[in-house]
MARNU-215291 format. One record per residue (C-alpha): z, x, y; residue number from 1; residue in one letter. Coordinates in steps of 0.02 Angstrom, whole numbers. Each point is the difference from the previous one (the first is absolute). Example, Ala and Ser with C-alpha at 12.3 -4.5 7.8 and 13.67 -1.06 7.14 Angstrom:
BEGIN
ATOM        w        u        v     i   aa
ATOM      390      615     -225     1    A
ATOM      -33       69      172     2    S
# end
This chain:
BEGIN
ATOM        w        u        v     i   aa
ATOM    -1128      882    -1934     1    M
ATOM      -16       14      168     2    A
ATOM      167       22       95     3    Q
ATOM       36        0      176     4    S
ATOM      101      122       75     5    S
ATOM      110      -62      150     6    I
ATOM       83      116       95     7    I
ATOM      174      -96       72     8    T
ATOM       74       31      186     9    G
ATOM      127      129      -91    10    Q
ATOM     -153      104      -54    11    Y
ATOM       24      -32     -187    12    V
ATOM     -152      -59      -74    13    E
ATOM       24     -126     -143    14    L
ATOM     -150      -54     -105    15    T
ATOM      -66     -165      -41    16    Q
ATOM     -127      -72      -98    17    T
ATOM     -114     -143       92    18    P
ATOM      -19     -148     -100    19    A
ATOM     -174        3      -69    20    S
ATOM     -134     -153       50    21    V
ATOM       20      -70     -199    22    G
ATOM      206       32       43    23    D
ATOM      -25     -144      169    24    R
ATOM     -125      -99      -79    25    L
ATOM       99      -46     -145    26    F
ATOM      135      -18       70    27    A
ATOM      -87     -130      147    28    A
ATOM      -82     -101     -162    29    I
ATOM      186      -48      -64    30    I
ATOM       68      -25      158    31    D
ATOM     -152     -110       44    32    Y
ATOM       16     -105     -187    33    V
ATOM      214      -22       44    34    I
ATOM      -79      -68      175    35    L
ATOM     -113     -105      -90    36    I
ATOM      131      -53     -114    37    V
ATOM      113      -36      106    38    Y
ATOM     -120     -113      122    39    F
ATOM      -78      -98     -134    40    I
ATOM      204      -30      -50    41    A
ATOM       97      -41      144    42    I
ATOM     -176     -120       62    43    S
ATOM       46     -105     -139    44    L
ATOM      152        3       11    45    F
ATOM      -25      -60      167    46    G
ATOM     -117     -126       -2    47    I
ATOM      114      -85     -160    48    N
ATOM      153        0      160    49    I
ATOM     -126      -70      125    50    L
ATOM      -59     -117     -118    51    D
ATOM      197      -65      -46    52    G
ATOM       -2      -76      184    53    F
ATOM      -55     -155       55    54    H
ATOM      -71       80      164    55    Y
ATOM      -31      173       52    56    T
ATOM       81       60      191    57    N
ATOM      -76      143       74    58    D
ATOM      171       81      -30    59    V
ATOM      -13        2     -183    60    I
ATOM     -199       51        7    61    T
ATOM       21      161       95    62    I
ATOM      180       34     -116    63    A
ATOM     -118       31     -163    64    C
ATOM     -150       63      111    65    Y
ATOM      123      138       46    66    V
ATOM       91       19     -161    67    A
ATOM     -162       14      -81    68    I
ATOM      -98      131      127    69    T
ATOM      147      108       69    70    F
ATOM       39       92     -163    71    P
ATOM     -173       30      -31    72    V
ATOM      -57       44      180    73    I
ATOM      142      114       18    74    F
ATOM       28       86     -164    75    Y
ATOM      -66      166       18    76    Y
ATOM      121       45      161    77    P
ATOM      150     -109      -89    78    I
ATOM      -15      105     -151    79    C
ATOM      -32      166       98    80    E
ATOM      163      -35      111    81    I
ATOM      124      -60     -142    82    F
ATOM      -47       94     -122    83    A
ATOM       -5      193       71    84    K
ATOM     -188        2       -5    85    G
ATOM      -61     -107     -160    86    Q
ATOM      -67     -168      -42    87    S
ATOM      -11      -65     -182    88    I
ATOM     -159       80      -38    89    G
ATOM       61      181       51    90    K
ATOM      140      -26      -92    91    M
ATOM      -93      -19     -131    92    A
ATOM     -134      145       16    93    M
ATOM      138      132       70    94    K
ATOM      -57        1      194    95    T
ATOM      110       15      154    96    R
ATOM      -52      -32      164    97    V
ATOM       74      137      100    98    V
ATOM       -6       98      172    99    T
ATOM      -70      148       21   100    I
ATOM      156       91        5   101    D
ATOM       43      -84     -180   102    G
ATOM      130     -118       68   103    N
ATOM       -1     -179      -12   104    S
ATOM     -129      -99      122   105    P
ATOM       93     -106      133   106    S
ATOM      -27     -167       44   107    V
ATOM     -155       40      107   108    G
ATOM      -59      116      -78   109    S
ATOM      -32     -138     -131   110    C
ATOM      -52     -144      117   111    L
ATOM     -142      113       57   112    L
ATOM      -65       30     -168   113    R
ATOM       20     -177      -60   114    W
ATOM     -102      -65      171   115    L
ATOM     -137      148      -18   116    L
ATOM      -22      -32     -175   117    Y
ATOM     -136     -159       22   118    P
ATOM      -93      174      102   119    I
ATOM       10       80     -172   120    D
ATOM      -66     -132     -100   121    T
ATOM      -96     -138       39   122    I
ATOM      -53       44      178   123    F
ATOM      -82      136      -20   124    T
ATOM      -73       -9     -173   125    G
ATOM      148       86      -85   126    F
ATOM      -12      146      145   127    L
ATOM      180       53      -51   128    G
ATOM      -62       62     -190   129    V
ATOM      -96      125       55   130    V
ATOM      154       83      121   131    F
ATOM       96      -11     -162   132    I
ATOM     -128       84      -95   133    T
ATOM      -54      130      127   134    F
ATOM      138       41      101   135    G
ATOM      138      142       -2   136    K
ATOM      149     -109      -53   137    H
ATOM      -86     -159      -71   138    R
ATOM       34      -90      157   139    Q
ATOM      -81     -156       50   140    R
ATOM      -12      -55      197   141    L
ATOM      156      -99      -21   142    G
ATOM       91      150      -67   143    D
ATOM      -73      103      146   144    L
ATOM       75     -101      147   145    A
ATOM      171      -29     -107   146    A
ATOM       25      183      -35   147    G
ATOM       17      -45     -188   148    T
ATOM      -87       61     -161   149    I
ATOM        4      -99     -194   150    V
ATOM       91      144     -104   151    I
ATOM        8       -3     -190   152    K
ATOM      185      -17      -62   153    T
ATOM      110       87     -133   154    T
ATOM       82     -135     -114   155    S
ATOM      168      -36       96   156    T
ATOM       59      200       26   157    Q
ATOM       76      -44      159   158    Y
ATOM      109     -124     -116   159    D
ATOM       57      120     -111   160    F
ATOM      114       63      149   161    Y
ATOM      180      -70      -64   162    G
ATOM      161      -28       71   163    M
ATOM       62      164     -108   164    N
ATOM     -142      122      111   165    D
ATOM      102      -87      165   166    Y
ATOM      154      113      -49   167    N
ATOM       77      -12      216   168    Y
ATOM       54     -160      -86   169    V
ATOM      112       77     -130   170    Q
ATOM      183      -18       49   171    Q
ATOM       72      190       60   172    G
ATOM     -204       49       25   173    Y
ATOM       23      167      123   174    E
ATOM     -158       41      113   175    P
ATOM      -86      158       -4   176    T
ATOM     -106       -5      152   177    Y
ATOM       79     -101      158   178    P
ATOM     -185       56       91   179    E
ATOM      -68     -122     -104   180    A
ATOM       62     -155      109   181    A
ATOM     -102       88      137   182    N
ATOM     -161      -57     -108   183    L
ATOM      -96     -149       46   184    T
ATOM      -49     -136      -83   185    S
ATOM     -195       39      -28   186    R
ATOM       52      164      -42   187    Q
ATOM      117      -63     -125   188    V
ATOM     -155     -125      -81   189    D
ATOM     -110      151       -2   190    V
ATOM      123      107     -106   191    I
ATOM       32     -157     -126   192    T
ATOM     -204       -7       -4   193    R
ATOM        0      165      -44   194    T
ATOM      126       12     -124   195    L
ATOM      -55     -141      -95   196    Y
ATOM     -180       13       -4   197    N
ATOM       22       86     -168   198    T
ATOM     -208      -46      -41   199    S
ATOM      -43      116      118   200    S
ATOM      -93      170      -82   201    S
ATOM       70       86      140   202    R
ATOM      188      -60       -1   203    Y
ATOM       90      163      -34   204    G
ATOM      -95       91      164   205    E
ATOM       21     -149      102   206    L
ATOM      209      -27      -51   207    V
ATOM       13      162       56   208    Y
ATOM      -88       31      147   209    K
ATOM       74     -157       66   210    L
ATOM      181       76      -41   211    A
ATOM      -23      156       71   212    V
ATOM      -61     -107      162   213    Q
ATOM      152     -105       -7   214    V
ATOM      104      158      -12   215    Q
ATOM      -71       79      142   216    Q
ATOM       12     -160       94   217    F
ATOM      192      -38      -37   218    L
ATOM       34      192       11   219    G
ATOM      110      -17     -175   220    V
ATOM      -13      151     -125   221    P
ATOM      -68      -79     -165   222    I
ATOM      161       39     -150   223    T
ATOM      -74      160     -126   224    E
ATOM      -77      -77     -157   225    N
ATOM      -21     -185      109   226    L
ATOM     -175      -45      -26   227    Y
ATOM     -106      -97      116   228    A
ATOM       -2     -178      -68   229    D
ATOM      196       29      -27   230    A
ATOM       26       54      201   231    F
ATOM     -107     -138       34   232    L
ATOM      102     -129      -86   233    K
ATOM      140       65       58   234    T
ATOM      -38       -3      162   235    V
ATOM      -65     -188      -24   236    L
ATOM      173      -49      -78   237    N
ATOM      110       95      169   238    D
ATOM     -116      -86      119   239    F
ATOM       41     -162      -71   240    Y
ATOM      180       23      -22   241    Y
ATOM        0       46      191   242    Y
ATOM      -94     -162       67   243    T
ATOM       70     -106     -124   244    S
ATOM       89     -154       59   245    T
ATOM       58      -45     -193   246    I
ATOM      179       51      -40   247    E
ATOM       22       34     -173   248    V
# end
């Protein structure tokens, strides 16, 4: 399976697997089926409402048309903005839209992908399929313009990061590295994504390299016999401890 290696702003390599043409096609089919079912159901419902009036005024008619067409037209940007890069079809196919450096897409990126969707499909005879098939990161024109990529996701790898992993919330927690407060939110995001991207075949190597870079950036020693992943988790907990406004 083809993979895409991305170098982040912190010079950390993240390996992501771009979604295949088949994954994206089946996700689109699922979305289209949902939209067709919705359109038929809400249209019949709207007709029944209009039939219940002895006369129909413009306001009621416009409201019905908006209720029918708005969710259909804006389905993709709405889903991708509020579901962190996923539509229902993408959820089913375990794919997600992310930025080229692995973050959730911005509102502007989602809207740009949506605006260029017709150019990738009906207006150019599905030229986007060609770009997805032969492009380095399997991006269609909308992805190239928005700086996004559609990747395969693992089954809830981030969901397993539960409350017990946040040691800083435990009463009496004593931080180890006060320097962790100097990290930026972007650096913390890179550490988190690298730590919990356990599906990568180079997981151990990437975590070790990142631990060395974080240690050098903060200028702190690593406690003897402390593994790289444990060091990074400690740094994360210390960062949250110093930046959190929650009292425990």
